[in-house]
PDB file with SEQRES, HELIX, SHEET and CRYST1 records, atoms N, CA, C and O in Angstrom:
SEQRES   1 A   63  UNK UNK UNK UNK UNK UNK UNK UNK UNK UNK UNK UNK UNK          
SEQRES   2 A   63  UNK UNK UNK UNK UNK UNK UNK UNK UNK UNK UNK UNK UNK          
SEQRES   3 A   63  UNK UNK UNK UNK UNK UNK UNK UNK UNK UNK UNK UNK UNK          
SEQRES   4 A   63  UNK UNK UNK UNK UNK UNK UNK UNK UNK UNK UNK UNK UNK          
SEQRES   5 A   63  UNK UNK UNK UNK UNK UNK UNK UNK UNK UNK UNK                  
HELIX    1 AA1 UNK A    7  UNK A   29  1                                  23    
HELIX    2 AA2 UNK A   31  UNK A   43  1                                  13    
HELIX    3 AA3 UNK A   45  UNK A   58  1                                  14    
CRYST1    1.000    1.000    1.000  90.00  90.00  90.00 P 1           1          
ATOM      1  N   UNK A   1      -7.385 -24.326 -13.052  1.00  0.00           N  
ATOM      2  CA  UNK A   1      -7.607 -22.999 -13.595  1.00  0.00           C  
ATOM      3  C   UNK A   1      -6.394 -22.128 -13.301  1.00  0.00           C  
ATOM      4  O   UNK A   1      -5.957 -22.009 -12.156  1.00  0.00           O  
ATOM      5  N   UNK A   2      -5.874 -21.540 -14.327  1.00  0.00           N  
ATOM      6  CA  UNK A   2      -4.702 -20.693 -14.198  1.00  0.00           C  
ATOM      7  C   UNK A   2      -5.093 -19.240 -14.409  1.00  0.00           C  
ATOM      8  O   UNK A   2      -5.814 -18.902 -15.347  1.00  0.00           O  
ATOM      9  N   UNK A   3      -4.602 -18.387 -13.518  1.00  0.00           N  
ATOM     10  CA  UNK A   3      -4.837 -16.955 -13.664  1.00  0.00           C  
ATOM     11  C   UNK A   3      -3.534 -16.283 -14.037  1.00  0.00           C  
ATOM     12  O   UNK A   3      -2.475 -16.615 -13.505  1.00  0.00           O  
ATOM     13  N   UNK A   4      -3.620 -15.343 -14.950  1.00  0.00           N  
ATOM     14  CA  UNK A   4      -2.447 -14.547 -15.319  1.00  0.00           C  
ATOM     15  C   UNK A   4      -2.477 -13.260 -14.516  1.00  0.00           C  
ATOM     16  O   UNK A   4      -3.516 -12.611 -14.399  1.00  0.00           O  
ATOM     17  N   UNK A   5      -1.348 -12.905 -13.975  1.00  0.00           N  
ATOM     18  CA  UNK A   5      -1.235 -11.670 -13.211  1.00  0.00           C  
ATOM     19  C   UNK A   5      -0.662 -10.587 -14.112  1.00  0.00           C  
ATOM     20  O   UNK A   5       0.381 -10.768 -14.740  1.00  0.00           O  
ATOM     21  N   UNK A   6      -1.352  -9.474 -14.163  1.00  0.00           N  
ATOM     22  CA  UNK A   6      -0.876  -8.312 -14.906  1.00  0.00           C  
ATOM     23  C   UNK A   6      -0.023  -7.484 -13.942  1.00  0.00           C  
ATOM     24  O   UNK A   6      -0.538  -6.660 -13.186  1.00  0.00           O  
ATOM     25  N   UNK A   7       1.283  -7.719 -13.984  1.00  0.00           N  
ATOM     26  CA  UNK A   7       2.171  -7.099 -13.015  1.00  0.00           C  
ATOM     27  C   UNK A   7       2.255  -5.582 -13.159  1.00  0.00           C  
ATOM     28  O   UNK A   7       2.482  -4.885 -12.170  1.00  0.00           O  
ATOM     29  N   UNK A   8       2.079  -5.069 -14.351  1.00  0.00           N  
ATOM     30  CA  UNK A   8       2.110  -3.621 -14.545  1.00  0.00           C  
ATOM     31  C   UNK A   8       0.909  -2.977 -13.855  1.00  0.00           C  
ATOM     32  O   UNK A   8       1.046  -1.950 -13.191  1.00  0.00           O  
ATOM     33  N   UNK A   9      -0.252  -3.575 -14.014  1.00  0.00           N  
ATOM     34  CA  UNK A   9      -1.445  -3.059 -13.332  1.00  0.00           C  
ATOM     35  C   UNK A   9      -1.327  -3.226 -11.823  1.00  0.00           C  
ATOM     36  O   UNK A   9      -1.745  -2.347 -11.069  1.00  0.00           O  
ATOM     37  N   UNK A  10      -0.765  -4.339 -11.379  1.00  0.00           N  
ATOM     38  CA  UNK A  10      -0.577  -4.576  -9.951  1.00  0.00           C  
ATOM     39  C   UNK A  10       0.374  -3.534  -9.368  1.00  0.00           C  
ATOM     40  O   UNK A  10       0.117  -2.987  -8.296  1.00  0.00           O  
ATOM     41  N   UNK A  11       1.456  -3.265 -10.061  1.00  0.00           N  
ATOM     42  CA  UNK A  11       2.408  -2.256  -9.595  1.00  0.00           C  
ATOM     43  C   UNK A  11       1.737  -0.889  -9.472  1.00  0.00           C  
ATOM     44  O   UNK A  11       1.963  -0.173  -8.497  1.00  0.00           O  
ATOM     45  N   UNK A  12       0.926  -0.530 -10.443  1.00  0.00           N  
ATOM     46  CA  UNK A  12       0.216   0.754 -10.407  1.00  0.00           C  
ATOM     47  C   UNK A  12      -0.793   0.786  -9.262  1.00  0.00           C  
ATOM     48  O   UNK A  12      -0.940   1.806  -8.588  1.00  0.00           O  
ATOM     49  N   UNK A  13      -1.485  -0.326  -9.042  1.00  0.00           N  
ATOM     50  CA  UNK A  13      -2.479  -0.395  -7.963  1.00  0.00           C  
ATOM     51  C   UNK A  13      -1.811  -0.270  -6.598  1.00  0.00           C  
ATOM     52  O   UNK A  13      -2.322   0.423  -5.719  1.00  0.00           O  
ATOM     53  N   UNK A  14      -0.675  -0.934  -6.419  1.00  0.00           N  
ATOM     54  CA  UNK A  14       0.044  -0.853  -5.144  1.00  0.00           C  
ATOM     55  C   UNK A  14       0.583   0.562  -4.942  1.00  0.00           C  
ATOM     56  O   UNK A  14       0.535   1.081  -3.827  1.00  0.00           O  
ATOM     57  N   UNK A  15       1.086   1.186  -5.985  1.00  0.00           N  
ATOM     58  CA  UNK A  15       1.591   2.561  -5.874  1.00  0.00           C  
ATOM     59  C   UNK A  15       0.475   3.525  -5.482  1.00  0.00           C  
ATOM     60  O   UNK A  15       0.684   4.411  -4.652  1.00  0.00           O  
ATOM     61  N   UNK A  16      -0.699   3.361  -6.070  1.00  0.00           N  
ATOM     62  CA  UNK A  16      -1.846   4.211  -5.717  1.00  0.00           C  
ATOM     63  C   UNK A  16      -2.277   3.941  -4.280  1.00  0.00           C  
ATOM     64  O   UNK A  16      -2.569   4.875  -3.532  1.00  0.00           O  
ATOM     65  N   UNK A  17      -2.318   2.668  -3.890  1.00  0.00           N  
ATOM     66  CA  UNK A  17      -2.672   2.324  -2.517  1.00  0.00           C  
ATOM     67  C   UNK A  17      -1.673   2.937  -1.550  1.00  0.00           C  
ATOM     68  O   UNK A  17      -2.067   3.495  -0.525  1.00  0.00           O  
ATOM     69  N   UNK A  18      -0.384   2.842  -1.861  1.00  0.00           N  
ATOM     70  CA  UNK A  18       0.664   3.372  -0.984  1.00  0.00           C  
ATOM     71  C   UNK A  18       0.483   4.871  -0.773  1.00  0.00           C  
ATOM     72  O   UNK A  18       0.605   5.365   0.348  1.00  0.00           O  
ATOM     73  N   UNK A  19       0.198   5.578  -1.834  1.00  0.00           N  
ATOM     74  CA  UNK A  19      -0.030   7.015  -1.729  1.00  0.00           C  
ATOM     75  C   UNK A  19      -1.224   7.316  -0.819  1.00  0.00           C  
ATOM     76  O   UNK A  19      -1.144   8.183   0.051  1.00  0.00           O  
ATOM     77  N   UNK A  20      -2.316   6.603  -1.023  1.00  0.00           N  
ATOM     78  CA  UNK A  20      -3.515   6.781  -0.188  1.00  0.00           C  
ATOM     79  C   UNK A  20      -3.241   6.398   1.266  1.00  0.00           C  
ATOM     80  O   UNK A  20      -3.674   7.081   2.194  1.00  0.00           O  
ATOM     81  N   UNK A  21      -2.522   5.306   1.445  1.00  0.00           N  
ATOM     82  CA  UNK A  21      -2.210   4.829   2.790  1.00  0.00           C  
ATOM     83  C   UNK A  21      -1.364   5.854   3.547  1.00  0.00           C  
ATOM     84  O   UNK A  21      -1.635   6.161   4.708  1.00  0.00           O  
ATOM     85  N   UNK A  22      -0.348   6.375   2.881  1.00  0.00           N  
ATOM     86  CA  UNK A  22       0.526   7.355   3.536  1.00  0.00           C  
ATOM     87  C   UNK A  22      -0.228   8.646   3.848  1.00  0.00           C  
ATOM     88  O   UNK A  22       0.026   9.276   4.875  1.00  0.00           O  
ATOM     89  N   UNK A  23      -1.139   9.038   2.983  1.00  0.00           N  
ATOM     90  CA  UNK A  23      -1.955  10.223   3.249  1.00  0.00           C  
ATOM     91  C   UNK A  23      -2.838   9.982   4.473  1.00  0.00           C  
ATOM     92  O   UNK A  23      -2.995  10.867   5.315  1.00  0.00           O  
ATOM     93  N   UNK A  24      -3.411   8.785   4.569  1.00  0.00           N  
ATOM     94  CA  UNK A  24      -4.234   8.427   5.728  1.00  0.00           C  
ATOM     95  C   UNK A  24      -3.393   8.467   7.009  1.00  0.00           C  
ATOM     96  O   UNK A  24      -3.826   9.020   8.021  1.00  0.00           O  
ATOM     97  N   UNK A  25      -2.206   7.887   6.963  1.00  0.00           N  
ATOM     98  CA  UNK A  25      -1.324   7.883   8.132  1.00  0.00           C  
ATOM     99  C   UNK A  25      -0.962   9.319   8.511  1.00  0.00           C  
ATOM    100  O   UNK A  25      -0.961   9.668   9.692  1.00  0.00           O  
ATOM    101  N   UNK A  26      -0.658  10.144   7.523  1.00  0.00           N  
ATOM    102  CA  UNK A  26      -0.304  11.546   7.773  1.00  0.00           C  
ATOM    103  C   UNK A  26      -1.455  12.284   8.457  1.00  0.00           C  
ATOM    104  O   UNK A  26      -1.241  13.007   9.431  1.00  0.00           O  
ATOM    105  N   UNK A  27      -2.656  12.104   7.953  1.00  0.00           N  
ATOM    106  CA  UNK A  27      -3.826  12.787   8.522  1.00  0.00           C  
ATOM    107  C   UNK A  27      -4.176  12.267   9.917  1.00  0.00           C  
ATOM    108  O   UNK A  27      -4.636  13.025  10.770  1.00  0.00           O  
ATOM    109  N   UNK A  28      -3.956  10.980  10.140  1.00  0.00           N  
ATOM    110  CA  UNK A  28      -4.353  10.363  11.401  1.00  0.00           C  
ATOM    111  C   UNK A  28      -3.286  10.496  12.489  1.00  0.00           C  
ATOM    112  O   UNK A  28      -3.605  10.776  13.645  1.00  0.00           O  
ATOM    113  N   UNK A  29      -2.012  10.293  12.112  1.00  0.00           N  
ATOM    114  CA  UNK A  29      -0.946  10.208  13.108  1.00  0.00           C  
ATOM    115  C   UNK A  29       0.124  11.291  12.991  1.00  0.00           C  
ATOM    116  O   UNK A  29       0.963  11.429  13.881  1.00  0.00           O  
ATOM    117  N   UNK A  30       0.099  12.045  11.921  1.00  0.00           N  
ATOM    118  CA  UNK A  30       1.062  13.125  11.764  1.00  0.00           C  
ATOM    119  C   UNK A  30       2.175  12.804  10.775  1.00  0.00           C  
ATOM    120  O   UNK A  30       2.332  11.677  10.305  1.00  0.00           O  
ATOM    121  N   UNK A  31       2.936  13.847  10.485  1.00  0.00           N  
ATOM    122  CA  UNK A  31       3.989  13.767   9.467  1.00  0.00           C  
ATOM    123  C   UNK A  31       5.093  12.772   9.826  1.00  0.00           C  
ATOM    124  O   UNK A  31       5.601  12.060   8.959  1.00  0.00           O  
ATOM    125  N   UNK A  32       5.459  12.728  11.105  1.00  0.00           N  
ATOM    126  CA  UNK A  32       6.533  11.823  11.524  1.00  0.00           C  
ATOM    127  C   UNK A  32       6.197  10.366  11.288  1.00  0.00           C  
ATOM    128  O   UNK A  32       7.027   9.602  10.795  1.00  0.00           O  
ATOM    129  N   UNK A  33       4.983   9.981  11.639  1.00  0.00           N  
ATOM    130  CA  UNK A  33       4.552   8.602  11.427  1.00  0.00           C  
ATOM    131  C   UNK A  33       4.424   8.281   9.942  1.00  0.00           C  
ATOM    132  O   UNK A  33       4.740   7.173   9.507  1.00  0.00           O  
ATOM    133  N   UNK A  34       3.960   9.259   9.170  1.00  0.00           N  
ATOM    134  CA  UNK A  34       3.848   9.050   7.722  1.00  0.00           C  
ATOM    135  C   UNK A  34       5.224   8.837   7.110  1.00  0.00           C  
ATOM    136  O   UNK A  34       5.397   7.986   6.239  1.00  0.00           O  
ATOM    137  N   UNK A  35       6.198   9.610   7.567  1.00  0.00           N  
ATOM    138  CA  UNK A  35       7.565   9.456   7.064  1.00  0.00           C  
ATOM    139  C   UNK A  35       8.111   8.071   7.426  1.00  0.00           C  
ATOM    140  O   UNK A  35       8.714   7.399   6.589  1.00  0.00           O  
ATOM    141  N   UNK A  36       7.898   7.650   8.681  1.00  0.00           N  
ATOM    142  CA  UNK A  36       8.373   6.334   9.120  1.00  0.00           C  
ATOM    143  C   UNK A  36       7.725   5.216   8.308  1.00  0.00           C  
ATOM    144  O   UNK A  36       8.394   4.261   7.912  1.00  0.00           O  
ATOM    145  N   UNK A  37       6.426   5.336   8.062  1.00  0.00           N  
ATOM    146  CA  UNK A  37       5.729   4.328   7.256  1.00  0.00           C  
ATOM    147  C   UNK A  37       6.250   4.315   5.826  1.00  0.00           C  
ATOM    148  O   UNK A  37       6.416   3.251   5.228  1.00  0.00           O  
ATOM    149  N   UNK A  38       6.506   5.496   5.281  1.00  0.00           N  
ATOM    150  CA  UNK A  38       7.024   5.577   3.905  1.00  0.00           C  
ATOM    151  C   UNK A  38       8.389   4.913   3.809  1.00  0.00           C  
ATOM    152  O   UNK A  38       8.655   4.176   2.860  1.00  0.00           O  
ATOM    153  N   UNK A  39       9.245   5.166   4.771  1.00  0.00           N  
ATOM    154  CA  UNK A  39      10.581   4.550   4.767  1.00  0.00           C  
ATOM    155  C   UNK A  39      10.457   3.040   4.847  1.00  0.00           C  
ATOM    156  O   UNK A  39      11.106   2.316   4.092  1.00  0.00           O  
ATOM    157  N   UNK A  40       9.619   2.564   5.765  1.00  0.00           N  
ATOM    158  CA  UNK A  40       9.447   1.118   5.924  1.00  0.00           C  
ATOM    159  C   UNK A  40       8.910   0.466   4.650  1.00  0.00           C  
ATOM    160  O   UNK A  40       9.434  -0.555   4.205  1.00  0.00           O  
ATOM    161  N   UNK A  41       7.872   1.049   4.068  1.00  0.00           N  
ATOM    162  CA  UNK A  41       7.225   0.438   2.909  1.00  0.00           C  
ATOM    163  C   UNK A  41       8.039   0.596   1.629  1.00  0.00           C  
ATOM    164  O   UNK A  41       8.028  -0.292   0.776  1.00  0.00           O  
ATOM    165  N   UNK A  42       8.734   1.702   1.487  1.00  0.00           N  
ATOM    166  CA  UNK A  42       9.524   1.897   0.275  1.00  0.00           C  
ATOM    167  C   UNK A  42      10.833   1.116   0.321  1.00  0.00           C  
ATOM    168  O   UNK A  42      11.393   0.782  -0.723  1.00  0.00           O  
ATOM    169  N   UNK A  43      11.330   0.821   1.536  1.00  0.00           N  
ATOM    170  CA  UNK A  43      12.538   0.003   1.661  1.00  0.00           C  
ATOM    171  C   UNK A  43      12.266  -1.463   1.357  1.00  0.00           C  
ATOM    172  O   UNK A  43      13.158  -2.188   0.918  1.00  0.00           O  
ATOM    173  N   UNK A  44      11.039  -1.895   1.589  1.00  0.00           N  
ATOM    174  CA  UNK A  44      10.694  -3.302   1.373  1.00  0.00           C  
ATOM    175  C   UNK A  44       9.385  -3.392   0.593  1.00  0.00           C  
ATOM    176  O   UNK A  44       8.312  -3.443   1.193  1.00  0.00           O  
ATOM    177  N   UNK A  45       9.462  -3.413  -0.741  1.00  0.00           N  
ATOM    178  CA  UNK A  45       8.243  -3.438  -1.546  1.00  0.00           C  
ATOM    179  C   UNK A  45       7.379  -4.671  -1.294  1.00  0.00           C  
ATOM    180  O   UNK A  45       6.177  -4.639  -1.560  1.00  0.00           O  
ATOM    181  N   UNK A  46       7.966  -5.755  -0.785  1.00  0.00           N  
ATOM    182  CA  UNK A  46       7.170  -6.942  -0.480  1.00  0.00           C  
ATOM    183  C   UNK A  46       6.211  -6.676   0.674  1.00  0.00           C  
ATOM    184  O   UNK A  46       5.101  -7.208   0.698  1.00  0.00           O  
ATOM    185  N   UNK A  47       6.639  -5.850   1.632  1.00  0.00           N  
ATOM    186  CA  UNK A  47       5.751  -5.482   2.739  1.00  0.00           C  
ATOM    187  C   UNK A  47       4.599  -4.634   2.210  1.00  0.00           C  
ATOM    188  O   UNK A  47       3.448  -4.834   2.598  1.00  0.00           O  
ATOM    189  N   UNK A  48       4.910  -3.688   1.325  1.00  0.00           N  
ATOM    190  CA  UNK A  48       3.863  -2.857   0.723  1.00  0.00           C  
ATOM    191  C   UNK A  48       2.855  -3.733  -0.019  1.00  0.00           C  
ATOM    192  O   UNK A  48       1.646  -3.532   0.096  1.00  0.00           O  
ATOM    193  N   UNK A  49       3.356  -4.700  -0.775  1.00  0.00           N  
ATOM    194  CA  UNK A  49       2.467  -5.614  -1.497  1.00  0.00           C  
ATOM    195  C   UNK A  49       1.616  -6.422  -0.522  1.00  0.00           C  
ATOM    196  O   UNK A  49       0.419  -6.596  -0.747  1.00  0.00           O  
ATOM    197  N   UNK A  50       2.217  -6.913   0.551  1.00  0.00           N  
ATOM    198  CA  UNK A  50       1.476  -7.685   1.541  1.00  0.00           C  
ATOM    199  C   UNK A  50       0.382  -6.843   2.184  1.00  0.00           C  
ATOM    200  O   UNK A  50      -0.746  -7.313   2.327  1.00  0.00           O  
ATOM    201  N   UNK A  51       0.690  -5.612   2.573  1.00  0.00           N  
ATOM    202  CA  UNK A  51      -0.306  -4.741   3.195  1.00  0.00           C  
ATOM    203  C   UNK A  51      -1.419  -4.409   2.206  1.00  0.00           C  
ATOM    204  O   UNK A  51      -2.590  -4.353   2.579  1.00  0.00           O  
ATOM    205  N   UNK A  52      -1.051  -4.190   0.949  1.00  0.00           N  
ATOM    206  CA  UNK A  52      -2.043  -3.924  -0.100  1.00  0.00           C  
ATOM    207  C   UNK A  52      -3.014  -5.103  -0.215  1.00  0.00           C  
ATOM    208  O   UNK A  52      -4.230  -4.916  -0.225  1.00  0.00           O  
ATOM    209  N   UNK A  53      -2.475  -6.293  -0.299  1.00  0.00           N  
ATOM    210  CA  UNK A  53      -3.303  -7.492  -0.438  1.00  0.00           C  
ATOM    211  C   UNK A  53      -4.197  -7.671   0.787  1.00  0.00           C  
ATOM    212  O   UNK A  53      -5.377  -8.000   0.656  1.00  0.00           O  
ATOM    213  N   UNK A  54      -3.634  -7.455   1.979  1.00  0.00           N  
ATOM    214  CA  UNK A  54      -4.433  -7.588   3.194  1.00  0.00           C  
ATOM    215  C   UNK A  54      -5.587  -6.581   3.202  1.00  0.00           C  
ATOM    216  O   UNK A  54      -6.709  -6.931   3.568  1.00  0.00           O  
ATOM    217  N   UNK A  55      -5.320  -5.339   2.802  1.00  0.00           N  
ATOM    218  CA  UNK A  55      -6.378  -4.339   2.733  1.00  0.00           C  
ATOM    219  C   UNK A  55      -7.456  -4.751   1.731  1.00  0.00           C  
ATOM    220  O   UNK A  55      -8.648  -4.603   2.002  1.00  0.00           O  
ATOM    221  N   UNK A  56      -7.043  -5.262   0.586  1.00  0.00           N  
ATOM    222  CA  UNK A  56      -8.012  -5.698  -0.426  1.00  0.00           C  
ATOM    223  C   UNK A  56      -8.825  -6.887   0.059  1.00  0.00           C  
ATOM    224  O   UNK A  56     -10.021  -6.967  -0.218  1.00  0.00           O  
ATOM    225  N   UNK A  57      -8.209  -7.796   0.765  1.00  0.00           N  
ATOM    226  CA  UNK A  57      -8.925  -8.961   1.290  1.00  0.00           C  
ATOM    227  C   UNK A  57      -9.960  -8.562   2.326  1.00  0.00           C  
ATOM    228  O   UNK A  57     -11.016  -9.185   2.433  1.00  0.00           O  
ATOM    229  N   UNK A  58      -9.654  -7.527   3.086  1.00  0.00           N  
ATOM    230  CA  UNK A  58     -10.612  -7.025   4.088  1.00  0.00           C  
ATOM    231  C   UNK A  58     -11.664  -6.136   3.461  1.00  0.00           C  
ATOM    232  O   UNK A  58     -12.666  -5.802   4.094  1.00  0.00           O  
ATOM    233  N   UNK A  59     -11.432  -5.752   2.207  1.00  0.00           N  
ATOM    234  CA  UNK A  59     -12.385  -4.881   1.524  1.00  0.00           C  
ATOM    235  C   UNK A  59     -12.173  -3.412   1.819  1.00  0.00           C  
ATOM    236  O   UNK A  59     -13.043  -2.584   1.549  1.00  0.00           O  
ATOM    237  N   UNK A  60     -11.016  -3.090   2.374  1.00  0.00           N  
ATOM    238  CA  UNK A  60     -10.716  -1.708   2.713  1.00  0.00           C  
ATOM    239  C   UNK A  60     -10.314  -0.940   1.465  1.00  0.00           C  
ATOM    240  O   UNK A  60      -9.477  -1.397   0.686  1.00  0.00           O  
ATOM    241  N   UNK A  61     -10.919   0.235   1.280  1.00  0.00           N  
ATOM    242  CA  UNK A  61     -10.531   1.086   0.149  1.00  0.00           C  
ATOM    243  C   UNK A  61     -10.000   2.417   0.631  1.00  0.00           C  
ATOM    244  O   UNK A  61      -9.346   3.136  -0.124  1.00  0.00           O  
ATOM    245  N   UNK A  62     -10.276   2.760   1.896  1.00  0.00           N  
ATOM    246  CA  UNK A  62      -9.849   4.057   2.415  1.00  0.00           C  
ATOM    247  C   UNK A  62      -8.384   4.063   2.805  1.00  0.00           C  
ATOM    248  O   UNK A  62      -7.739   5.111   2.773  1.00  0.00           O  
ATOM    249  N   UNK A  63      -7.853   2.917   3.172  1.00  0.00           N  
ATOM    250  CA  UNK A  63      -6.474   2.863   3.642  1.00  0.00           C  
ATOM    251  C   UNK A  63      -5.662   2.017   2.688  1.00  0.00           C  
ATOM    252  O   UNK A  63      -4.461   1.834   2.892  1.00  0.00           O  
TER     253      UNK A  63                                                      
END                                                                             
């Protein structure tokens, strides 16, 4: 069984997750930590994708 990945939808989903994640970090840990997380995740989109997938696998929607 072969699945086709809709990369445009995936990119949009990861971008929305990233925004929510950074807002959560900002509210929980402050602006400095949110900035550090944004730099880390935006510098390496593969890490952002990995964290997104891990959150989805755990069923997390808040972060």
